[in-house]
Each structure stands twice: as C-alpha cells, then as structure tokens.
C-alpha positions as CSV (number, residue, x, y, z in Angstrom):
1,X,-23.4,-14.1,-16.4
2,X,-26.5,-12.4,-15.0
3,X,-24.7,-11.7,-11.7
4,X,-21.8,-10.1,-13.5
5,X,-24.1,-7.9,-15.5
6,X,-25.9,-6.8,-12.3
7,X,-22.5,-6.0,-10.7
8,X,-21.5,-3.9,-13.7
9,X,-24.8,-2.0,-13.7
10,X,-24.4,-1.2,-10.0
11,X,-20.9,-0.1,-10.5
12,X,-21.9,2.2,-13.4
13,X,-24.8,3.6,-11.3
14,X,-22.4,4.5,-8.4
15,X,-20.0,6.2,-10.7
16,X,-22.8,8.1,-12.5
17,X,-24.5,9.3,-9.2
18,X,-21.1,10.3,-7.7
19,X,-20.1,12.4,-10.8
20,X,-23.5,14.0,-10.9
21,X,-23.5,15.0,-7.2
22,X,-19.9,16.1,-6.8
23,X,-18.4,17.0,-10.2
24,X,-21.0,19.4,-11.5
25,X,-19.8,22.9,-10.9
26,X,-22.9,24.6,-12.4
27,X,-26.1,22.8,-11.5
28,X,-29.2,23.6,-13.4
29,X,-31.0,26.7,-12.2
30,X,-34.4,24.9,-11.9
31,X,-34.6,22.1,-9.5
32,X,-37.4,20.0,-8.1
33,X,-38.3,20.2,-4.5
34,X,-36.6,16.9,-3.9
35,X,-33.4,18.1,-5.6
36,X,-33.4,21.3,-3.5
37,X,-33.8,19.3,-0.3
38,X,-31.0,17.0,-1.2
39,X,-28.7,19.9,-2.1
40,X,-29.5,21.7,1.1
41,X,-28.9,18.5,3.2
42,X,-25.5,18.0,1.5
43,X,-24.5,21.6,2.1
44,X,-25.4,21.3,5.8
45,X,-23.3,18.1,6.1
46,X,-20.5,19.7,4.1
47,X,-20.0,22.3,6.9
48,X,-18.8,19.5,9.2
49,X,-15.1,18.9,8.5
50,X,-14.5,15.2,8.0
51,X,-11.1,15.5,6.3
52,X,-8.8,18.4,5.5
53,X,-5.6,18.4,3.4
54,X,-2.3,19.8,4.5
55,X,-0.5,22.7,3.0
56,X,3.0,21.5,3.0
57,X,6.2,23.5,3.6
58,X,9.6,22.6,2.3
59,X,10.5,21.1,5.7
60,X,7.5,18.9,5.6
61,X,8.4,17.6,2.2
62,X,11.9,16.8,3.4
63,X,10.8,15.1,6.7
64,X,8.3,12.7,5.1
65,X,10.9,11.1,2.8
66,X,11.6,8.1,5.0
67,X,13.4,4.8,4.7
68,X,10.7,2.1,4.8
69,X,10.8,-1.4,6.0
70,X,10.7,-4.4,3.6
71,X,7.3,-6.1,3.0
72,X,5.6,-3.0,4.5
73,X,2.1,-2.0,3.6
74,X,0.6,1.1,5.3
75,X,-0.9,4.5,4.5
76,X,1.9,6.9,5.3
77,X,1.3,8.9,2.2
78,X,-2.3,9.5,3.1
79,X,-1.3,10.5,6.6
80,X,1.4,12.9,5.3
81,X,-1.2,14.7,3.2
82,X,-3.5,15.3,6.1
83,X,-3.8,18.7,7.8
84,X,-1.8,19.2,11.0
85,X,-5.1,19.7,13.0
86,X,-6.0,16.1,12.3
87,X,-4.1,13.6,14.4
88,X,-6.3,10.5,13.9
89,X,-7.5,9.0,10.5
90,X,-9.9,6.1,10.2
91,X,-9.7,4.2,6.8
92,X,-12.3,1.8,5.5
93,X,-11.1,-0.4,2.6
94,X,-12.6,-3.0,0.4
95,X,-11.1,-4.9,-2.5
96,X,-13.9,-6.9,-4.3
97,X,-13.1,-9.4,-7.1
98,X,-16.1,-9.7,-9.5
99,X,-15.3,-13.4,-9.9
100,X,-15.8,-16.2,-7.4
101,X,-12.8,-15.2,-5.2
102,X,-13.4,-13.8,-1.7
103,X,-13.3,-10.0,-1.1
104,X,-10.9,-8.3,1.2
105,X,-12.3,-5.9,3.8
106,X,-10.0,-4.1,6.3
107,X,-10.3,-1.1,8.5
108,X,-7.2,0.9,9.4
109,X,-6.5,3.5,12.2
110,X,-3.7,6.0,11.8
111,X,-2.5,8.3,14.6
112,X,0.2,10.9,14.5
113,X,1.7,13.2,17.1
114,X,4.6,15.5,16.4
115,X,7.1,16.7,19.1
116,X,5.8,14.4,21.9
117,X,6.5,15.6,25.4
118,X,7.8,18.8,23.9
119,X,10.7,17.0,22.4
120,X,12.1,16.7,18.9
121,X,10.6,13.2,18.6
122,X,7.5,12.4,16.4
123,X,5.2,9.5,17.2
124,X,3.1,7.6,14.7
125,X,0.8,4.6,15.3
126,X,-0.8,2.5,12.5
127,X,-3.2,-0.4,12.7
128,X,-3.9,-2.2,9.4
129,X,-5.6,-5.5,9.3
130,X,-3.7,-7.8,11.7
131,X,-0.7,-5.5,12.0
132,X,0.0,-2.8,14.6
133,X,3.0,-0.5,14.1
134,X,4.4,2.2,16.5
135,X,7.1,4.4,15.2
136,X,9.3,7.0,16.9
137,X,11.4,9.4,14.8
138,X,14.1,11.5,16.4
139,X,14.4,14.5,14.0
140,X,17.3,16.3,15.7
141,X,20.4,14.1,16.0
142,X,24.0,14.8,16.7
143,X,24.4,16.0,13.1
144,X,21.7,18.1,11.3
145,X,21.7,15.8,8.3
146,X,21.0,12.7,10.3
147,X,17.8,11.3,11.8
148,X,17.1,8.2,13.9
149,X,13.9,6.2,13.6
150,X,12.7,3.3,15.8
151,X,9.8,1.2,14.8
152,X,8.0,-1.5,16.8
153,X,5.6,-3.9,15.0
154,X,3.2,-6.6,16.3
155,X,1.8,-8.7,13.4
156,X,-0.6,-11.5,13.7
157,X,-1.1,-12.8,10.2
158,X,-2.0,-15.8,8.1
159,X,0.9,-17.7,6.5
160,X,0.7,-15.6,3.4
161,X,2.0,-12.5,5.3
162,X,-0.7,-10.3,3.8
163,X,-1.1,-7.2,5.8
164,X,-4.7,-6.5,4.9
165,X,-8.0,-8.0,5.8
166,X,-9.9,-9.9,8.4
167,X,-11.7,-11.7,5.6
168,X,-10.4,-12.3,2.2
169,X,-8.7,-14.6,-0.4
170,X,-6.2,-16.9,1.2
171,X,-3.4,-19.1,-0.1
172,X,-3.6,-22.8,0.6
173,X,-0.9,-22.4,3.2
174,X,-3.2,-20.0,5.1
175,X,-5.4,-22.9,6.1
176,X,-2.6,-24.8,7.6
177,X,-1.0,-22.5,10.2
178,X,-0.8,-18.9,11.5
179,X,2.3,-16.7,11.3
180,X,2.8,-14.2,14.1
181,X,5.8,-12.0,14.7
182,X,7.1,-9.0,16.6
183,X,9.7,-6.7,15.2
184,X,12.1,-4.0,16.3
185,X,13.5,-1.8,13.6
186,X,16.2,0.9,14.0
187,X,17.0,3.1,11.0
188,X,19.7,5.8,10.6
189,X,18.9,8.1,7.7
190,X,21.7,10.3,6.4
191,X,21.0,13.2,3.9
192,X,23.9,13.7,1.5
193,X,24.7,16.3,-1.2
194,X,23.1,16.1,-4.6
195,X,19.8,14.8,-3.3
196,X,21.3,11.5,-2.1
197,X,20.0,9.7,1.0
198,X,21.7,6.8,2.7
199,X,19.8,4.5,5.1
200,X,21.2,1.9,7.5
201,X,18.6,-0.4,9.0
202,X,18.6,-3.3,11.5
203,X,15.3,-5.2,11.5
204,X,15.1,-7.9,14.2
205,X,12.0,-10.2,14.2
206,X,10.8,-13.0,16.4
207,X,8.5,-15.5,14.5
208,X,5.9,-17.7,16.2
209,X,4.0,-20.3,14.2
210,X,0.7,-21.8,15.4
211,X,-1.0,-24.9,13.9
212,X,-4.4,-24.3,12.5
213,X,-5.6,-27.1,10.2
214,X,-2.5,-29.2,9.5
215,X,-2.6,-32.7,8.2
216,X,-0.9,-35.4,10.3
217,X,2.2,-35.5,8.1
218,X,2.6,-31.8,7.8
219,X,6.0,-30.4,9.0
220,X,5.6,-27.0,10.8
221,X,8.2,-24.2,10.3
222,X,10.3,-23.6,13.3
223,X,9.9,-20.6,15.6
224,X,13.0,-18.5,15.1
225,X,14.7,-15.1,15.4
226,X,15.4,-13.3,12.2
227,X,18.0,-10.5,11.8
228,X,17.7,-8.5,8.7
229,X,20.4,-5.7,8.2
230,X,19.6,-3.6,5.2
231,X,21.2,-0.7,3.2
232,X,19.2,1.9,1.3
233,X,20.6,4.4,-1.3
234,X,18.1,6.9,-2.6
235,X,18.3,9.8,-5.0
236,X,15.3,12.1,-4.4
237,X,14.6,15.2,-6.4
238,X,10.8,15.5,-6.3
239,X,7.7,16.8,-4.5
240,X,4.6,14.7,-3.7
241,X,1.7,16.8,-2.5
242,X,-1.9,16.5,-1.5
243,X,-4.3,13.7,-1.0
244,X,-3.9,12.8,-4.7
245,X,-0.1,12.4,-4.3
246,X,0.8,14.7,-7.2
247,X,4.3,13.6,-8.1
248,X,6.7,16.0,-9.8
249,X,10.3,15.2,-10.3
250,X,12.4,12.0,-10.2
251,X,13.3,9.4,-7.5
252,X,15.6,6.5,-7.6
253,X,15.2,4.1,-4.7
254,X,17.5,1.1,-4.1
255,X,17.9,-1.3,-1.2
256,X,19.3,-4.7,-0.4
257,X,18.9,-6.8,2.8
258,X,20.5,-10.0,4.1
259,X,18.3,-12.2,6.4
260,X,19.8,-14.5,9.0
261,X,17.5,-17.0,10.7
262,X,18.6,-18.4,14.1
263,X,17.3,-21.9,13.1
264,X,15.6,-23.2,10.0
265,X,14.8,-26.5,8.4
266,X,12.6,-28.1,5.7
267,X,8.9,-27.6,6.3
268,X,5.6,-28.1,4.5
269,X,3.6,-31.0,3.0
270,X,5.5,-34.1,1.7
271,X,6.0,-33.7,-2.0
272,X,5.8,-29.9,-1.8
273,X,8.4,-29.2,0.9
274,X,9.8,-25.7,1.2
275,X,13.6,-25.0,1.3
276,X,15.3,-26.0,4.5
277,X,18.8,-25.0,5.6
278,X,19.5,-23.3,2.2
279,X,16.9,-20.6,3.3
280,X,18.5,-20.1,6.8
281,X,20.1,-17.1,5.1
282,X,18.4,-15.1,2.3
283,X,18.7,-11.9,0.3
284,X,16.0,-9.5,-0.8
285,X,16.7,-6.6,-3.1
286,X,14.7,-3.8,-4.8
287,X,15.4,-1.0,-7.3
288,X,12.7,1.5,-8.3
289,X,12.8,4.5,-10.7
290,X,9.9,6.9,-10.5
291,X,9.4,9.9,-12.8
292,X,6.5,12.3,-12.7
293,X,5.3,15.6,-14.1
294,X,2.5,18.0,-13.0
295,X,1.1,20.3,-15.6
296,X,-2.0,22.4,-16.2
297,X,-2.4,22.8,-12.4
298,X,-3.8,19.4,-11.6
299,X,-2.8,17.0,-14.4
300,X,-0.2,14.5,-13.4
301,X,1.7,11.7,-15.3
302,X,3.7,9.2,-13.3
303,X,5.9,6.4,-14.6
304,X,7.3,3.8,-12.2
305,X,9.7,0.9,-13.0
306,X,10.6,-1.6,-10.3
307,X,12.8,-4.7,-10.2
308,X,12.5,-6.9,-7.1
309,X,14.0,-10.3,-6.3
310,X,16.1,-12.3,-3.9
311,X,18.2,-15.4,-3.3
312,X,17.2,-18.5,-1.3
313,X,13.8,-17.2,-0.4
314,X,11.0,-19.7,0.6
315,X,7.3,-19.1,0.7
316,X,7.4,-16.8,3.8
317,X,10.0,-14.4,2.5
318,X,9.5,-14.4,-1.3
319,X,8.9,-11.1,-3.0
320,X,5.2,-10.6,-3.9
321,X,3.0,-8.3,-6.0
322,X,-0.6,-7.7,-6.8
323,X,-3.5,-5.6,-5.7
324,X,-5.8,-2.8,-6.8
325,X,-5.1,-0.5,-3.8
326,X,-3.1,2.6,-4.8
327,X,-2.5,4.3,-1.4
328,X,-0.6,1.6,0.6
329,X,2.9,1.2,-0.9
330,X,2.0,-2.1,-2.6
331,X,3.4,-3.4,-5.9
332,X,0.1,-2.9,-7.7
333,X,-1.3,-4.5,-10.8
334,X,-4.9,-3.3,-11.2
335,X,-7.4,-6.1,-11.6
336,X,-5.5,-8.4,-9.2
337,X,-5.8,-8.9,-5.4
338,X,-3.3,-8.2,-2.7
339,X,-0.2,-10.4,-2.8
340,X,-1.8,-12.5,-5.6
341,X,1.7,-13.4,-7.0
342,X,4.5,-14.7,-4.9
343,X,7.7,-15.3,-6.9
344,X,11.5,-15.3,-6.8
345,X,11.9,-12.2,-8.8
346,X,9.9,-9.8,-11.0
347,X,9.9,-6.6,-12.9
348,X,6.9,-4.2,-12.7
349,X,5.9,-1.1,-14.7
350,X,3.1,1.3,-13.7
351,X,1.8,4.3,-15.6
352,X,-0.7,6.7,-14.1
353,X,-2.4,9.7,-15.6
354,X,-4.7,11.8,-13.5
355,X,-6.7,15.0,-13.8
356,X,-9.7,16.9,-12.2
357,X,-12.8,16.9,-14.5
358,X,-14.7,18.7,-11.7
359,X,-14.2,20.6,-8.5
360,X,-14.8,17.6,-6.3
361,X,-13.8,14.8,-8.6
362,X,-10.4,13.4,-9.7
363,X,-10.1,10.8,-12.4
364,X,-7.1,8.4,-12.8
365,X,-6.2,6.1,-15.7
366,X,-3.9,3.2,-14.9
367,X,-1.8,0.9,-17.0
368,X,0.4,-1.9,-15.5
369,X,2.7,-4.6,-16.8
370,X,4.4,-7.2,-14.6
371,X,7.0,-9.7,-15.9
372,X,7.8,-12.7,-13.6
373,X,11.5,-13.5,-14.1
374,X,11.7,-16.5,-11.8
375,X,10.8,-19.3,-11.2
376,X,8.9,-19.3,-14.5
377,X,8.7,-16.6,-17.1
378,X,5.2,-15.1,-17.2
379,X,3.6,-11.8,-18.2
380,X,0.7,-10.1,-16.5
381,X,-1.0,-6.9,-17.8
382,X,-3.5,-4.8,-15.9
383,X,-5.3,-1.5,-16.2
384,X,-7.9,0.5,-14.4
385,X,-10.1,3.5,-14.1
386,X,-10.3,5.3,-10.8
387,X,-12.2,8.2,-9.2
388,X,-11.5,10.2,-6.1
389,X,-14.6,12.0,-4.9
390,X,-14.7,14.7,-2.2
391,X,-17.9,14.1,-0.4
392,X,-19.7,16.1,2.3
393,X,-17.3,17.6,4.8
394,X,-14.3,17.0,2.5
395,X,-14.6,13.2,3.0
396,X,-12.5,11.5,0.3
397,X,-13.9,8.4,-1.4
398,X,-11.8,6.3,-3.8
399,X,-13.4,4.0,-6.3
400,X,-11.4,2.0,-8.8
401,X,-12.2,-0.7,-11.3
402,X,-9.2,-2.8,-12.4
403,X,-8.9,-5.4,-15.1
404,X,-6.0,-7.9,-15.5
405,X,-5.0,-10.8,-17.6
406,X,-2.1,-13.3,-17.3
407,X,-1.2,-13.4,-21.0
408,X,1.1,-16.4,-20.4
409,X,-1.8,-18.7,-19.4
410,X,-5.3,-19.4,-20.7
411,X,-6.9,-17.8,-17.6
412,X,-9.9,-15.5,-18.0
413,X,-9.7,-11.8,-17.6
414,X,-10.1,-10.7,-13.9
415,X,-12.0,-7.8,-12.6
416,X,-11.5,-6.2,-9.2
417,X,-13.3,-3.2,-7.6
418,X,-11.5,-1.2,-4.9
419,X,-13.4,1.2,-2.7
420,X,-11.9,3.2,0.2
421,X,-12.7,6.2,2.3
422,X,-10.8,8.1,5.1
423,X,-12.2,10.3,7.9
424,X,-10.0,12.4,10.2
425,X,-10.4,14.1,13.6
C-alpha cells in the first residue's frame, strides 16, 4: 500500500511539473534567480529542433491511407505526422503496471525515404522490439488509382507474438519456446469512386520455433510455411492530421483473411494441448467503424467500434487486445498491458476526447469497453487520462495513466502508466 502511494505521488508530481513548465502561457512577471536561470536554459535548448510536425497536403493525406497487415503494431501515424526534413525518428516507450506485473520497455527506430533512386518508390524501415520491417511502396502504377506495396518482415518474438519489449510481462507459453518468422507481403491498393478503397494482399510467412525451457513431455509446434491471402474493403472520408492525430470524418475498415499452413499438428502440454489439424487452415476477420469531429480549432472527439474474430485459431493466431499505448495501431483498453487478452472473438469500443489547455500541452480523456464474445463471455472496462507535452526543441512527451477492471471476475482494479517520447533528425 505504501509503495502504491509513493507511485501515485511521483506520478502527480511529474504531471504537475510538466503542466507548470510547458502549459503556462503567461508566467509570473517576477521570478527568482533560479527560475530565470531555468527559463533561460529551456529557451536555449528549445532553439535546437528535436522534432517538427508536417504540414500536410491533400496528396499526403491520400498517400498515407494504406492497407495494413494483420497483427501489425508500429508507429506509422507518428511517422506520417513528421516533417519532410526529418527522415529518422527514435521512439522510447515504457508501459508500467503499478501492480506486481513486469513493465514493458521498448525502443523503436523509424526511417523513411521518399522517391528512392529518383524513382516513384518510397522506402520505410521500422524496428520495434524484436521486429524489423522494410516496406517499398510503388506510388505510380499502370493505372493512376492503383498502388503496389511490398513489405519484408523479420520477427524474432516470444511465443505470445507481442511486437513490443525486450523486457516485460510474458504469457506462460513464452517461457517454453521462441517464435521466429520472416514474412513477404505484397499488397495491391485500388482507389474506387465514392471514397472506396479495395486491397488485395498475399502474406507469406516462414515460422521457426526454438525450444527454450520445455518440459520433457512438451510437444513443440512444427516449423511451417503460412500463406495468408486477405481482402480489404475500406470507405474513407476523413482527415487525420498532426502529431495528435486529429480525426475528422468517418472511416469504415473491413478485412478478412484465410490462413493455410503447410503442416500442422497438436502441440503444447499434455492436458492443455492446442488445436492440431483443425488449425491447419484458419480465418481472421475484422470490421471497424471510426467517427471523429474536430471543433474549436483543437478539440477532437473520436468514437471507434471494432469487431474482430476468427475460425479455428490456436494460441499463435488468435485475435488479441490490450494495452495503454495509443500510437501503435493496437486494440487498446487503457489500464491493461499489450496483448493481455487472447481470445477467439471480441468487440471493442473506444471514445477519446482531447483538447489543448495550454500552448505546449494537450490533454486526452479515454473511455474503453471490451466484450469478449468467445470462448467465454466477459466484459472489461477501461479509462485513462493522458497528456502530450511539447518539451524543449519541440520534443513530444506522452504520459498516460490508465485504469481497467474485468467486471466479469473478482479481479482487482489495474493501473498502468505509459510514457513515450520521440526525437527526429
């Protein structure tokens, strides 16, 4: 109890100091010598550009609406909001549960280069946790409304498949074996009338499993080749601008994919075996409706509803949700940790309201509700309070405190603090 109180006091102190330093537009005229020195130091540092936002054109907004791979977690939105002069972004991220569970700490490196070799091809490289991704996008194709994208991924993960963290909370399966894979993804994106976008994707993956701490009677999953064709149908009539991702308009995203494994059989611990030949083929689907409104210059309300599920998915391919990280295309419930829930199907609702109380400060209020449909009906609620501070040199710092409760069980209320910063050069 004492440790929790100390953590809350430290959290409140960080927020108070941040608001005092960066949100106050009219500081007091009379300052102590120490105050003047601190102010002058911050102003000197502030002249060094550590991060700069991008002023988007209509073409930029159209280009960044991409078809994304399934089970993908990266920082594309942060990269899209960055000024053209900045090609490399370094992200430092921490997700810290205030209970006994382990924290997640993960650096990320984002690199982007448009029109490589004076061509119409853009190149992007992302390294997050144990996953490295290289993406080539051919903007000019045979037809003006068609683009071709090729993505190469090397992922060296624990069995949970979580894309974040060198240290962090692990599922029991993580202690038994490692999951590694390489992936080649080819996507054809077709822009149609009335804001419609059609995507055709082939995702081919090679999985390699390595024993770690397996008991003598444990059955390892088989190394295999996985082909995952997928169809996307999106309706997109919106803009999403700036580092705060101000969303204005409506988007309806739908996709379904069919996975085919070259070989598969029962694996796991006796008494808790995972599906065998039934999971040699599997289906994953997702449908998301997002509505947002920007008003009063910087106030933004966003409502997002998502349904995600599948057929014949085992532990390695099941849909998952959880996390208090808002910038990484995760299915977030504030107050939970990344991929905390792994289920057969779920519905998720997120509401966000954000505004700028000061010149360098943005405040966000979050409300989340997740309903686990299968295998067993459960309800999880979450909420959070987040701040985005612009520090010296334009350096953005995100700080969020999330709280969650599984109302279908007697579990205690969970608290998670997320802190992140990004510097570009």
